[in-house]
C-alpha positions as CSV (number, residue, x, y, z in Angstrom):
1,M,-14.7,-3.4,-17.0
2,S,-14.7,-0.3,-14.8
3,L,-14.7,-0.6,-11.0
4,N,-16.0,2.4,-9.1
5,R,-14.1,2.1,-5.8
6,Q,-15.7,5.2,-4.4
7,K,-19.1,3.5,-4.0
8,N,-17.7,0.2,-2.7
9,P,-15.0,0.9,-0.1
10,N,-14.8,-2.7,0.8
11,A,-13.1,-3.3,-2.6
12,T,-10.0,-1.3,-1.6
13,L,-9.5,-2.8,1.8
14,P,-7.8,-6.1,0.7
15,I,-5.6,-4.3,-1.9
16,A,-4.4,-1.7,0.7
17,T,-3.8,-4.5,3.2
18,I,-1.6,-6.4,0.6
19,F,0.4,-3.2,0.0
20,L,0.9,-2.7,3.7
21,A,2.1,-6.3,4.1
22,I,4.5,-5.9,1.2
23,A,5.9,-2.7,2.7
24,V,6.3,-4.3,6.2
25,L,8.0,-7.4,4.8
26,W,10.1,-5.4,2.3
27,P,13.4,-5.6,4.2
28,H,13.1,-9.4,4.6
29,I,12.3,-9.9,0.9
30,I,14.8,-7.4,-0.7
31,H,18.1,-6.9,1.1
32,A,19.8,-3.5,1.3
33,S,22.9,-5.0,-0.3
34,S,21.0,-5.8,-3.5
35,H,21.7,-4.1,-6.8
36,L,19.2,-1.3,-6.0
37,G,21.2,0.1,-3.1
38,T,20.0,1.4,0.2
39,N,18.6,4.7,-1.0
40,W,16.3,3.3,-3.7
41,N,15.1,0.5,-1.3
42,D,14.1,3.2,1.2
43,V,12.3,5.3,-1.5
44,L,10.4,2.3,-2.9
45,R,9.4,1.0,0.5
46,G,8.3,4.4,1.7
47,G,6.2,4.8,-1.5
48,V,4.5,1.5,-1.0
49,M,3.9,2.3,2.6
50,G,2.5,5.7,1.8
51,L,0.2,4.2,-0.9
52,A,-1.1,1.6,1.6
53,I,-1.7,4.1,4.4
54,G,-3.5,6.5,2.0
55,M,-5.7,3.7,0.6
56,L,-6.6,2.6,4.1
57,L,-7.5,6.1,5.2
58,M,-9.5,6.6,2.1
59,T,-11.3,3.3,2.8
60,V,-12.2,4.3,6.3
61,V,-13.5,7.7,5.3
62,N,-15.6,6.1,2.5
63,M,-17.0,3.5,4.9
64,R,-18.2,6.2,7.3
65,R,-20.1,7.9,4.4
66,C,-21.9,4.8,3.3
């Protein structure tokens, strides 16, 4: 099953919101003293945050086109 997210921007909004919530709650879920270390925690959190922001911006742009 193939989902074309370009034609239905409402499909990406809940996914992007979940990624944003995970990124915001990351320090409370995974502590910096875990086995990953502080640097890897920052890299992973920043990646998830960047993915969420990018998806949200893409959704807003696609909603304006429809």
